[in-house]
C-alpha positions in Angstrom: 0.0 0.0 0.0 1.3 3.4 -0.9 2.5 5.7 1.9 -0.1 8.3 0.8 -3.1 6.0 1.2 -4.8 4.0 4.0 -7.3 1.1 4.0 -10.0 1.5 6.5 -10.1 -1.4 9.1 -12.9 -2.5 11.4 -13.1 -0.2 14.4 -11.5 2.8 12.6 -13.0 6.3 12.8 -12.1 9.3 10.8 -10.8 10.8 14.1 -8.5 7.8 14.8 -7.2 7.6 11.3 -6.5 11.3 11.1 -4.8 11.3 14.5 -2.7 8.2 13.6 -1.4 10.0 10.5 -0.9 13.5 12.0 -3.8 15.1 10.2 -6.8 17.1 11.2 -10.1 15.1 10.7 -11.5 18.0 8.5 -8.4 17.8 6.3 -8.9 14.0 5.9 -12.6 14.6 5.0 -11.7 17.4 2.4 -8.9 15.3 0.8 -11.3 12.3 0.2 -14.5 14.2 -0.6 -16.3 12.3 2.2 -20.1 13.2 2.3 -21.1 11.2 5.3 -18.3 11.3 7.9 -20.3 9.1 10.3 -20.2 6.1 7.9 -16.9 5.1 6.6 -16.9 1.6 5.0 -14.3 -1.0 6.0 -12.0 -1.6 3.1 -12.3 1.9 1.7 -9.0 3.4 0.5 -8.4 6.9 1.9 -5.9 9.4 0.7 -3.6 10.5 3.6 -0.6 12.8 3.9 2.7 10.9 3.9 4.2 10.7 7.4 7.3 12.8 8.0 9.5 13.3 11.0 7.6 16.5 12.0 4.1 15.6 11.0 2.8 14.8 14.4 0.9 18.1 14.5 -1.9 18.3 11.9 -2.6 21.5 10.0 -6.3 22.3 9.8 -7.7 22.7 6.3 -11.0 24.5 6.0 -13.9 22.5 4.7 -16.1 24.4 2.3 -19.2 22.2 2.5 -21.6 22.1 5.5 -20.0 18.9 6.9 -20.8 17.5 10.3 -18.4 15.0 11.9 -19.7 13.2 15.0 -17.0 11.6 17.2 -16.4 10.8 20.9 -13.6 12.6 22.7 -10.8 10.1 23.6 -11.6 7.4 21.1 -14.5 5.2 20.0 -16.3 2.8 22.3 -17.3 -0.7 21.3 -21.0 0.5 21.1 -20.0 3.3 18.7 -18.1 0.8 16.5 -21.1 -1.6 16.4 -23.5 1.3 15.4 -21.1 2.5 12.7 -20.6 -1.0 11.2 -24.4 -1.6 11.2 -24.9 1.6 9.1 -21.9 1.2 6.8 -24.0 -0.5 4.0 -27.1 1.8 4.4 -26.3 4.1 1.6 -24.7 2.8 -1.7 -22.7 5.4 -3.7 -21.5 3.2 -6.6 -23.7 2.8 -9.7 -25.6 -0.5 -9.9 -26.3 -2.3 -13.1 -30.0 -2.4 -14.2 -33.0 -0.6 -12.9 -33.4 -0.3 -9.1 -36.7 0.7 -7.4 -36.9 4.1 -5.8 -36.3 4.0 -2.1 -38.1 6.5 0.3 -35.8 5.2 3.1 -32.6 6.0 1.2 -33.8 9.4 0.2 -35.0 10.3 3.7 -31.6 9.1 5.1 -29.7 11.2 2.6 -31.7 14.3 3.5 -31.3 13.8 7.2 -27.5 13.5 6.8 -27.5 17.0 5.5 -29.9 18.5 8.1 -29.0 16.8 11.4 -26.3 18.5 13.5 -25.5 16.6 16.8 -24.3 18.7 19.8 -20.9 16.9 19.9 -19.7 17.8 16.4 -17.0 19.6 14.5 -18.7 21.9 12.1 -17.2 23.9 9.2 -19.1 27.2 9.4 -18.9 31.0 9.0 -17.4 32.7 12.1 -20.1 34.1 14.4 -19.1 37.6 13.7 -19.6 37.3 10.0 -23.1 38.4 8.8 -23.5 37.5 5.1 -25.9 39.5 3.0 -29.2 37.8 2.6 -29.7 37.0 -1.1 -33.1 36.7 -2.9 -32.7 32.9 -3.2 -32.0 32.6 0.5 -35.0 34.8 1.3 -37.2 32.4 -0.7 -36.6 29.7 1.9 -38.9 31.6 4.3 -41.8 31.6 1.9 -44.7 29.1 2.3 -45.8 29.1 -1.4 -43.7 28.5 -4.5 -44.4 29.4 -8.1 -43.0 26.2 -9.8 -41.7 25.9 -13.3 -41.0 22.8 -15.3 -37.6 21.2 -14.7 -37.3 19.9 -18.3 -39.1 20.4 -21.6 -39.5 16.8 -22.7 -42.6 14.5 -22.9 -44.0 12.9 -19.7 -43.4 9.2 -19.9 -44.1 8.3 -16.3 -46.9 9.6 -14.1 -47.2 9.9 -10.3 -48.4 6.8 -8.4 -48.3 6.6 -4.6 -47.6 2.8 -4.8 -45.0 2.8 -7.6 -43.7 6.2 -8.8 -43.1 8.9 -6.3 -43.0 11.6 -9.0 -43.0 12.0 -12.8 -40.6 10.9 -15.5 -39.7 13.3 -18.3 -38.1 12.1 -21.5 -35.2 13.8 -23.3 -31.8 13.4 -24.7 -28.5 12.9 -22.9 -27.2 16.3 -21.9 -30.5 18.1 -22.1 -30.6 20.9 -19.4 -32.3 20.2 -16.0 -33.3 23.4 -14.3 -34.3 24.3 -10.7 -38.0 24.3 -10.4 -37.8 27.1 -7.8 -35.4 29.1 -5.7 -33.7 27.3 -2.9 -30.6 25.6 -1.4 -29.0 22.4 -2.7 -29.0 19.8 0.1 -28.0 16.7 -1.9 -25.7 16.6 -5.0 -24.5 13.0 -5.2 -25.1 9.5 -6.3 -28.0 7.7 -4.5 -29.0 4.1 -5.4 -32.3 4.1 -7.2 -32.0 7.7 -8.2 -28.6 7.7 -9.9 -26.8 11.1 -9.9 -29.2 13.1 -7.8 -29.9 16.7 -6.9 -32.3 17.7 -4.1 -33.2 21.4 -3.6 -34.8 22.7 -0.4 -37.2 25.5 -1.1 -38.5 26.3 2.4 -39.4 24.6 5.6 -42.1 22.6 3.8 -41.0 21.8 0.2 -38.1 20.1 -1.5 -37.8 19.1 -5.2 -35.9 16.0 -6.4 -34.0 15.6 -9.7 -32.8 12.0 -10.5 -30.9 10.0 -13.1 -28.7 12.9 -14.3 -25.7 12.5 -16.5 -23.8 15.2 -14.7 -24.4 17.5 -11.7 -23.5 21.2 -12.0 -24.1 22.4 -8.4 -22.7 21.6 -5.0 -24.3 20.9 -1.7 -25.0 24.1 0.3 -25.2 26.2 -2.9 -28.1 28.6 -3.4 -29.8 28.3 -6.7 -32.5 30.4 -8.5 -35.5 29.3 -10.4 -34.6 28.4 -14.0 -30.9 27.9 -13.2 -29.3 24.9 -14.9 -28.4 22.5 -12.1 -27.7 19.2 -14.0 -27.7 17.5 -17.4 -30.2 14.7 -18.2 -28.9 11.2 -18.3 -29.7 7.6 -17.5 -27.6 6.8 -14.3 -29.1 3.9 -12.4 -32.1 3.5 -14.8 -32.8 1.9 -18.2 -33.2 5.0 -20.4 -32.4 8.7 -20.6 -35.0 10.6 -18.5 -35.4 13.0 -15.6 -37.2 11.7 -12.5 -38.8 14.7 -10.8 -40.5 14.8 -7.4 -42.0 17.4 -5.2 -42.2 16.5 -1.5 -44.0 18.3 1.3 -42.4 17.6 4.7 -41.1 14.3 3.2 -44.3 13.2 1.7 -44.3 12.8 -2.2 -47.0 14.7 -4.0 -48.1 14.7 -7.6 -45.9 17.3 -9.4 -48.5 17.8 -12.1 -50.8 19.5 -9.5 -48.1 22.1 -8.9 -46.5 22.7 -12.3 -48.0 25.2 -14.8 -50.2 23.7 -17.5 -48.5 23.1 -20.8 
């Protein structure tokens, strides 16, 4: 194994790995693009800084995304290890061959990972004294009602069904633009089994919109977007044809998007 990499073993935590290699946990997270610091799979190869004679003190590297790292002070207990191992397979981030049914549980878990902030956590955030200017897109998060627009211009090939399809499917060609249906904040921009390359936008305390099976994602988690902004390109990741899977959810409950989108 190269000196600049490390294979995760059973019982490891990001804190213990970083400490062993003279790194700050946030630096380890940033180097490896880790989305869920609380679930690191055994066998995963992590990039590390090669050890040197004077590398015992880690240099902190700012993390630009809203990352929460939960870890006990003084090491991990056996109970912590068991909980981590039981969750390690809960969210798959590698493409699977063939068509996989949509998973409400996986989607809800992915959203919760971006919204839950435990008390004992290391959080990358703006210093308390900084008061950023409130932009129009941020102000939209406080509104109860949203004037929705269509996320893609193609033909509808799949309609909403509470038992089978949690949204609608819109046909198109690979690379066609996928736009934000309303102003909001990106809370998910990653691969999720059953949805492929996925973007989720939080519009306010009630509504989120979901954009699945993209070929490429053009936004980052934590980014503010405006209605009509191109956020992805249509594709066929984790599905059998090129299409956009689009959902509107109210407090986690999927609703029929056709009832919200303008008539066309």
